[in-house]
VOTOR-304374 format. One record per residue: z, x, y of N, C-alpha, C, CB in turn. Coordinates in nm, 2 decimals, decimal comma, padded with zeros to 4 digits, m for minus. Each point is the difference from the previous one (the first is absolute). Glycine has a CB too. Example, Ala and Ser with C-alpha at 12.3 -4.5 7.8 and 13.67 -1.06 7.14 Angstrom:
BEGIN
n.up:00,78 n.east:01,32 n.north:m00,57 ca.up:00,00 ca.east:m00,09 ca.north:00,12 c.up:00,00 c.east:00,09 c.north:00,12 cb.up:00,12 cb.east:m00,19 cb.north:m00,12
n.up:m00,19 n.east:00,15 n.north:00,23 ca.up:00,00 ca.east:00,09 ca.north:00,11 c.up:00,08 c.east:m00,08 c.north:00,11 cb.up:m00,22 cb.east:00,12 cb.north:m00,06
***
This chain:
BEGIN
n.up:m04,39 n.east:m09,87 n.north:m05,43 ca.up:m00,06 ca.east:m00,10 ca.north:m00,12 c.up:m00,04 c.east:00,11 c.north:m00,11 cb.up:m00,12 cb.east:m00,21 cb.north:00,17
n.up:00,11 n.east:00,33 n.north:m00,15 ca.up:m00,01 ca.east:00,08 ca.north:m00,14 c.up:00,11 c.east:m00,01 c.north:m00,04 cb.up:m00,15 cb.east:00,15 cb.north:00,04
n.up:00,30 n.east:m00,17 n.north:00,01 ca.up:00,07 ca.east:m00,01 ca.north:m00,10 c.up:00,03 c.east:m00,13 c.north:m00,09 cb.up:00,08 cb.east:00,17 cb.north:00,14
n.up:m00,14 n.east:m00,27 n.north:m00,04 ca.up:00,01 ca.east:m00,13 ca.north:m00,07 c.up:m00,12 c.east:m00,01 c.north:m00,13 cb.up:00,09 cb.east:m00,11 cb.north:00,24
n.up:m00,18 n.east:00,17 n.north:m00,22 ca.up:m00,10 ca.east:00,01 ca.north:m00,14 c.up:00,00 c.east:00,14 c.north:m00,07 cb.up:m00,17 cb.east:m00,17 cb.north:00,11
n.up:00,30 n.east:00,22 n.north:m00,10 ca.up:00,00 ca.east:00,13 ca.north:m00,09 c.up:m00,02 c.east:m00,04 c.north:m00,14 cb.up:00,17 cb.east:00,13 cb.north:00,15
n.up:m00,12 n.east:m00,22 n.north:m00,21 ca.up:m00,04 ca.east:m00,05 ca.north:m00,16 c.up:m00,17 c.east:m00,01 c.north:00,00 cb.up:00,26 cb.east:m00,16 cb.north:m00,05
n.up:m00,30 n.east:00,14 n.north:00,12 ca.up:m00,15 ca.east:m00,01 ca.north:m00,01 c.up:m00,08 c.east:00,13 c.north:00,05 cb.up:00,04 cb.east:m00,26 cb.north:00,04
n.up:00,05 n.east:00,37 n.north:00,00 ca.up:m00,08 ca.east:00,11 ca.north:00,01 c.up:00,04 c.east:00,14 c.north:m00,12 cb.up:m00,02 cb.east:m00,09 cb.north:00,28
n.up:00,08 n.east:00,02 n.north:m00,37 ca.up:00,02 ca.east:00,08 ca.north:m00,13 c.up:m00,10 c.east:00,11 c.north:m00,02 cb.up:00,09 cb.east:m00,20 cb.north:m00,11
n.up:m00,03 n.east:00,33 n.north:00,10 ca.up:m00,10 ca.east:00,09 ca.north:m00,05 c.up:m00,02 c.east:00,09 c.north:00,14 cb.up:m00,12 cb.east:m00,18 cb.north:m00,19
n.up:00,14 n.east:00,12 n.north:00,31 ca.up:m00,04 ca.east:00,07 ca.north:00,12 c.up:00,13 c.east:00,05 c.north:00,04 cb.up:m00,20 cb.east:m00,15 cb.north:00,07
n.up:00,19 n.east:00,26 n.north:00,04 ca.up:00,11 ca.east:00,07 ca.north:00,05 c.up:00,06 c.east:m00,08 c.north:00,12 cb.up:m00,11 cb.east:00,21 cb.north:m00,09
n.up:00,21 n.east:m00,29 n.north:00,06 ca.up:00,06 ca.east:m00,09 ca.north:00,10 c.up:00,06 c.east:00,08 c.north:00,11 cb.up:00,05 cb.east:m00,16 cb.north:m00,17
n.up:00,02 n.east:00,29 n.north:00,15 ca.up:00,04 ca.east:00,08 ca.north:00,10 c.up:m00,11 c.east:00,01 c.north:00,12 cb.up:00,13 cb.east:00,11 cb.north:m00,17
n.up:m00,23 n.east:m00,03 n.north:00,09 ca.up:m00,13 ca.east:00,02 ca.north:00,08 c.up:m00,04 c.east:m00,13 c.north:00,07 cb.up:m00,09 cb.east:00,18 cb.north:m00,17
n.up:00,07 n.east:m00,27 n.north:00,11 ca.up:m00,04 ca.east:m00,14 ca.north:00,09 c.up:00,11 c.east:m00,03 c.north:00,11 cb.up:m00,12 cb.east:m00,13 cb.north:m00,22
n.up:00,25 n.east:00,13 n.north:00,19 ca.up:00,10 ca.east:m00,01 ca.north:00,10 c.up:m00,01 c.east:00,12 c.north:00,15 cb.up:00,16 cb.east:m00,09 cb.north:m00,24
n.up:m00,19 n.east:00,19 n.north:00,20 ca.up:m00,05 ca.east:00,08 ca.north:00,08 c.up:m00,10 c.east:m00,01 c.north:00,08 cb.up:00,08 cb.east:00,09 cb.north:m00,13
n.up:m00,19 n.east:m00,14 n.north:00,06 ca.up:m00,14 ca.east:m00,03 ca.north:00,08 c.up:00,06 c.east:m00,11 c.north:00,10 cb.up:m00,20 cb.east:00,05 cb.north:m00,20
n.up:00,25 n.east:m00,16 n.north:00,17 ca.up:00,06 ca.east:m00,13 ca.north:00,07 c.up:00,05 c.east:00,05 c.north:00,13 cb.up:00,07 cb.east:m00,12 cb.north:m00,21
n.up:00,04 n.east:00,23 n.north:00,17 ca.up:00,09 ca.east:00,04 ca.north:00,12 c.up:m00,11 c.east:00,06 c.north:00,12 cb.up:00,23 cb.east:00,05 cb.north:m00,18
n.up:m00,29 n.east:00,04 n.north:00,13 ca.up:m00,09 ca.east:00,08 ca.north:00,08 c.up:m00,08 c.east:m00,07 c.north:00,09 cb.up:00,01 cb.east:00,16 cb.north:m00,16
n.up:m00,07 n.east:m00,25 n.north:00,08 ca.up:m00,08 ca.east:m00,11 ca.north:00,06 c.up:00,06 c.east:m00,08 c.north:00,13 cb.up:m00,09 cb.east:m00,02 cb.north:m00,24
n.up:00,22 n.east:00,01 n.north:00,21 ca.up:00,08 ca.east:m00,09 ca.north:00,11 c.up:00,04 c.east:00,09 c.north:00,10 cb.up:00,08 cb.east:m00,16 cb.north:m00,16
n.up:m00,07 n.east:00,31 n.north:00,18 ca.up:00,05 ca.east:00,08 ca.north:00,06 c.up:m00,11 c.east:00,02 c.north:00,07 cb.up:00,18 cb.east:00,09 cb.north:m00,13
n.up:m00,32 n.east:m00,10 n.north:00,12 ca.up:m00,07 ca.east:00,03 ca.north:00,09 c.up:m00,04 c.east:m00,14 c.north:00,08 cb.up:m00,06 cb.east:00,21 cb.north:m00,14
n.up:00,15 n.east:m00,32 n.north:00,13 ca.up:00,00 ca.east:m00,12 ca.north:00,07 c.up:00,11 c.east:m00,03 c.north:00,06 cb.up:m00,14 cb.east:m00,07 cb.north:m00,12
n.up:00,26 n.east:00,18 n.north:00,16 ca.up:00,15 ca.east:m00,02 ca.north:00,03 c.up:m00,02 c.east:00,02 c.north:00,13 cb.up:00,14 cb.east:00,08 cb.north:m00,20
n.up:m00,23 n.east:m00,02 n.north:00,28 ca.up:00,01 ca.east:00,00 ca.north:00,14 c.up:m00,06 c.east:m00,10 c.north:00,05 cb.up:00,01 cb.east:00,22 cb.north:00,01
n.up:m00,13 n.east:m00,24 n.north:m00,01 ca.up:m00,09 ca.east:m00,08 ca.north:00,07 c.up:m00,02 c.east:m00,11 c.north:m00,09 cb.up:m00,11 cb.east:00,17 cb.north:00,14
n.up:00,17 n.east:m00,24 n.north:m00,24 ca.up:00,00 ca.east:m00,12 ca.north:m00,08 c.up:m00,14 c.east:00,00 c.north:m00,10 cb.up:00,14 cb.east:m00,12 cb.north:00,18
n.up:m00,13 n.east:00,05 n.north:m00,23 ca.up:m00,14 ca.east:m00,09 ca.north:m00,10 c.up:m00,10 c.east:m00,06 c.north:00,08 cb.up:00,16 cb.east:m00,08 cb.north:m00,19
n.up:m00,26 n.east:00,09 n.north:00,14 ca.up:m00,10 ca.east:m00,09 ca.north:00,06 c.up:m00,04 c.east:m00,10 c.north:m00,10 cb.up:m00,09 cb.east:00,18 cb.north:00,14
n.up:00,08 n.east:m00,31 n.north:m00,13 ca.up:m00,04 ca.east:m00,09 ca.north:m00,09 c.up:m00,13 c.east:00,02 c.north:m00,04 cb.up:00,16 cb.east:m00,13 cb.north:00,08
n.up:m00,21 n.east:00,11 n.north:m00,23 ca.up:m00,14 ca.east:00,03 ca.north:m00,03 c.up:m00,09 c.east:m00,07 c.north:00,07 cb.up:00,06 cb.east:00,06 cb.north:m00,19
n.up:m00,05 n.east:m00,17 n.north:00,20 ca.up:m00,11 ca.east:m00,09 ca.north:00,13 c.up:m00,04 c.east:00,06 c.north:00,10 cb.up:00,09 cb.east:m00,18 cb.north:m00,03
n.up:00,03 n.east:00,27 n.north:00,09 ca.up:m00,04 ca.east:00,08 ca.north:00,13 c.up:m00,05 c.east:00,15 c.north:00,00 cb.up:00,16 cb.east:m00,14 cb.north:00,08
n.up:m00,17 n.east:00,18 n.north:m00,24 ca.up:m00,03 ca.east:00,14 ca.north:00,00 c.up:m00,12 c.east:00,05 c.north:00,07 cb.up:00,10 cb.east:m00,03 cb.north:m00,20
n.up:m00,20 n.east:m00,08 n.north:00,23 ca.up:m00,12 ca.east:00,05 ca.north:00,08 c.up:00,01 c.east:00,03 c.north:00,15 cb.up:m00,13 cb.east:m00,13 cb.north:m00,16
n.up:00,25 n.east:00,07 n.north:00,20 ca.up:00,03 ca.east:00,00 ca.north:00,14 c.up:00,07 c.east:00,14 c.north:00,02 cb.up:00,01 cb.east:m00,27 cb.north:00,03
n.up:00,02 n.east:00,33 n.north:m00,13 ca.up:00,08 ca.east:00,14 ca.north:00,04 c.up:m00,06 c.east:00,11 c.north:m00,11 cb.up:00,26 cb.east:m00,14 cb.north:00,08
n.up:m00,38 n.east:00,17 n.north:m00,04 ca.up:m00,06 ca.east:00,10 ca.north:m00,08 c.up:00,07 c.east:00,14 c.north:m00,01 cb.up:m00,20 cb.east:m00,13 cb.north:00,06
n.up:00,29 n.east:00,16 n.north:00,03 ca.up:00,10 ca.east:00,13 ca.north:m00,01 c.up:00,12 c.east:m00,02 c.north:m00,05 cb.up:m00,10 cb.east:00,08 cb.north:00,16
n.up:00,12 n.east:m00,17 n.north:m00,22 ca.up:00,10 ca.east:m00,04 ca.north:m00,09 c.up:00,04 c.east:00,11 c.north:m00,09 cb.up:m00,07 cb.east:m00,22 cb.north:00,01
n.up:m00,01 n.east:00,27 n.north:m00,10 ca.up:00,03 ca.east:00,11 ca.north:m00,12 c.up:00,06 c.east:00,14 c.north:00,11 cb.up:m00,23 cb.east:m00,09 cb.north:m00,23
n.up:00,15 n.east:00,09 n.north:00,33 ca.up:00,02 ca.east:00,15 ca.north:00,06 c.up:00,15 c.east:00,00 c.north:00,07 cb.up:m00,30 cb.east:00,04 cb.north:00,06
n.up:00,32 n.east:m00,19 n.north:m00,01 ca.up:00,17 ca.east:m00,02 ca.north:00,06 c.up:00,08 c.east:00,04 c.north:m00,10 cb.up:m00,03 cb.east:m00,19 cb.north:00,13
n.up:00,01 n.east:00,12 n.north:m00,23 ca.up:00,09 ca.east:m00,01 ca.north:m00,13 c.up:00,04 c.east:00,14 c.north:m00,05 cb.up:m00,13 cb.east:m00,22 cb.north:m00,07
n.up:00,01 n.east:00,34 n.north:00,07 ca.up:00,03 ca.east:00,13 ca.north:m00,04 c.up:00,05 c.east:00,05 c.north:00,11 cb.up:m00,16 cb.east:00,03 cb.north:m00,17
n.up:00,14 n.east:m00,06 n.north:00,29 ca.up:00,06 ca.east:00,09 ca.north:00,10 c.up:00,15 c.east:m00,03 c.north:00,01 cb.up:m00,23 cb.east:00,02 cb.north:00,14
n.up:00,26 n.east:m00,16 n.north:m00,17 ca.up:00,14 ca.east:m00,05 ca.north:m00,02 c.up:00,08 c.east:00,08 c.north:m00,09 cb.up:m00,08 cb.east:m00,22 cb.north:00,05
n.up:00,02 n.east:00,23 n.north:m00,18 ca.up:00,05 ca.east:00,06 ca.north:m00,13 c.up:00,04 c.east:00,15 c.north:00,06 cb.up:m00,17 cb.east:m00,15 cb.north:m00,19
n.up:00,06 n.east:00,21 n.north:00,25 ca.up:00,02 ca.east:00,12 ca.north:00,05 c.up:00,11 c.east:00,03 c.north:00,07 cb.up:m00,20 cb.east:00,01 cb.north:m00,01
n.up:00,23 n.east:m00,09 n.north:00,10 ca.up:00,11 ca.east:00,00 ca.north:00,09 c.up:00,15 c.east:m00,02 c.north:m00,06 cb.up:m00,17 cb.east:m00,08 cb.north:00,16
n.up:00,18 n.east:m00,01 n.north:m00,28 ca.up:00,10 ca.east:m00,04 ca.north:m00,04 c.up:00,05 c.east:00,11 c.north:m00,10 cb.up:m00,05 cb.east:m00,23 cb.north:00,05
n.up:m00,04 n.east:00,32 n.north:m00,09 ca.up:00,02 ca.east:00,10 ca.north:m00,13 c.up:00,00 c.east:00,13 c.north:00,07 cb.up:m00,14 cb.east:m00,12 cb.north:m00,20
n.up:00,14 n.east:00,13 n.north:00,36 ca.up:00,00 ca.east:00,13 ca.north:00,04 c.up:00,13 c.east:00,08 c.north:00,01 cb.up:m00,18 cb.east:m00,07 cb.north:00,09
n.up:00,30 n.east:00,02 n.north:m00,13 ca.up:00,12 ca.east:00,06 ca.north:m00,02 c.up:00,02 c.east:00,04 c.north:m00,13 cb.up:00,08 cb.east:m00,11 cb.north:00,18
n.up:m00,15 n.east:00,08 n.north:m00,29 ca.up:00,03 ca.east:00,03 ca.north:m00,10 c.up:m00,06 c.east:00,13 c.north:m00,06 cb.up:00,04 cb.east:m00,22 cb.north:00,00
n.up:00,04 n.east:00,29 n.north:m00,12 ca.up:00,00 ca.east:00,11 ca.north:m00,04 c.up:m00,17 c.east:00,02 c.north:m00,05 cb.up:00,27 cb.east:m00,01 cb.north:m00,06
n.up:m00,35 n.east:00,10 n.north:00,03 ca.up:m00,12 ca.east:00,00 ca.north:m00,03 c.up:m00,02 c.east:m00,09 c.north:m00,12 cb.up:m00,02 cb.east:00,22 cb.north:00,10
n.up:00,11 n.east:m00,18 n.north:m00,22 ca.up:m00,04 ca.east:m00,07 ca.north:m00,12 c.up:00,01 c.east:m00,16 c.north:00,01 cb.up:00,08 cb.east:00,20 cb.north:m00,12
n.up:00,01 n.east:m00,24 n.north:00,19 ca.up:00,02 ca.east:m00,14 ca.north:00,00 c.up:m00,12 c.east:m00,05 c.north:00,08 cb.up:00,25 cb.east:00,01 cb.north:m00,03
n.up:m00,29 n.east:00,05 n.north:00,13 ca.up:m00,08 ca.east:m00,05 ca.north:00,11 c.up:m00,15 c.east:m00,01 c.north:m00,09 cb.up:00,15 cb.east:00,12 cb.north:00,23
n.up:m00,15 n.east:m00,02 n.north:m00,32 ca.up:m00,15 ca.east:00,05 ca.north:m00,07 c.up:m00,01 c.east:m00,11 c.north:m00,08 cb.up:m00,01 cb.east:00,26 cb.north:m00,01
n.up:00,14 n.east:m00,29 n.north:m00,07 ca.up:m00,03 ca.east:m00,13 ca.north:m00,11 c.up:m00,05 c.east:m00,13 c.north:00,06 cb.up:00,18 cb.east:00,08 cb.north:m00,13
n.up:m00,11 n.east:m00,08 n.north:00,26 ca.up:00,00 ca.east:m00,16 ca.north:00,06 c.up:m00,18 c.east:m00,01 c.north:00,03 cb.up:00,31 cb.east:m00,01 cb.north:00,16
n.up:m00,34 n.east:00,14 n.north:m00,06 ca.up:m00,13 ca.east:m00,04 ca.north:00,04 c.up:m00,13 c.east:00,04 c.north:m00,14 cb.up:00,10 cb.east:00,05 cb.north:00,30
n.up:m00,04 n.east:m00,02 n.north:m00,41 ca.up:m00,10 ca.east:00,02 ca.north:m00,08 c.up:m00,08 c.east:m00,13 c.north:m00,02 cb.up:00,13 cb.east:00,18 cb.north:m00,10
n.up:m00,06 n.east:m00,25 n.north:00,12 ca.up:m00,08 ca.east:m00,15 ca.north:m00,04 c.up:m00,08 c.east:m00,05 c.north:00,12 cb.up:00,20 cb.east:m00,08 cb.north:m00,15
n.up:m00,22 n.east:00,14 n.north:00,28 ca.up:m00,08 ca.east:m00,06 ca.north:00,09 c.up:m00,15 c.east:00,08 c.north:00,03 cb.up:00,24 cb.east:m00,10 cb.north:00,11
***
């Protein structure tokens, strides 16, 4: 969606926006996403996504891992 609306995001750092989108989705890569209408049924969703992101980045070198984890 960020790429679709890139023209409307003029003046914003599109690379940073795309990185944020990718990192957000990485946190859902293992256990999937939860629809907004079901979020109340999963109070640990944020913690699970953080744990999954830590798991996915464990083999990266420290600069790359830190760059990804800086947004959580």
